[in-house]
N, C-alpha and C positions, 0 to 999 in steps of 0.2 A: 504493500499499499504505499505509494510514493507521496500522498498528500490527502488531506481532509479539509472541508469547509467548515468553520466554526459558525455558530448562529449569528456571530457579529459579523459574519460575511468574510472574516479574514481566512485566507488559504494557508494552512499550516503543512508545510513540507517535512515529509519523513523520509526523503531520499537519502539524506547525509546518515551515514553510519560510522560511529554512534550518532543517534540524533540527539540535539539539544533539546528538543521537544518532547521526547518520549521518556517516561519513567516505568519502572516495574515495581509492583507492590504484590506482597504475600501476606496472608493472614498469620497471627500469632500461632493458630492450631495447626496450620500447614506447615509452618516452619519448624514445628516440634518433630515432624517426620524426618527432619535432616539432621544428622549430628555426625561428629567425625569426619572422616573424608566424605566429601560431597561430589556427587555428579553434576558438574555445573549445568550441562544441558536438561537434565532432568529437574533441576531446580528452575532453570529458565521457563521450561515449559508449565511449570506450576504457578508461575507468576501471572498476575493481571497486568495488562498494558494501560497506562494512563498516558494521554497526551494533553498537555498544557499550551493553551493558546497564548502567546506572547504579546497578543494585542489586547485581550480583555482578561486574561487569567482564568478562564473557564477550564474546567478538567473534564476531558472525553474519557470515561472509563470503559475499557472493553473487557467486561467480566468474562465473556464467551469468546473471545478472540475477535479478529476483524470480520469474520463471516456475519457477525450480529451487530445490530446497532448499538452505539455506546449509550451509556447513561451519563448525562451530562450536568455537572454542578457548577454553580456560578458563586461569586463572592458575595456574601450579603453586605450590606451597608451603605 
C-alpha cells in the first residue's frame, strides 16, 4: 500500500521503507506470548499497523491488516 488519503484530504505516503508515517503496536496480552529469543517476523505479523497523518495527527489503525478499512482516531480538543 503506497499511500492512503486521510479524512483531512492529505495523501499519506507509505512508499518509503521504513516509513516515518507508519507505526506498529501490540497489546500487552499478545506481547506476553513472546519471551527469550523472538522471531522478529512472527512478532511483526502479530502487530497492528498504525498510520499517522502528518497534517492533522489522525491515527488510522489497521486492526485487520490493509485488506480492511482502518478505524480512524482524531485528537480531541
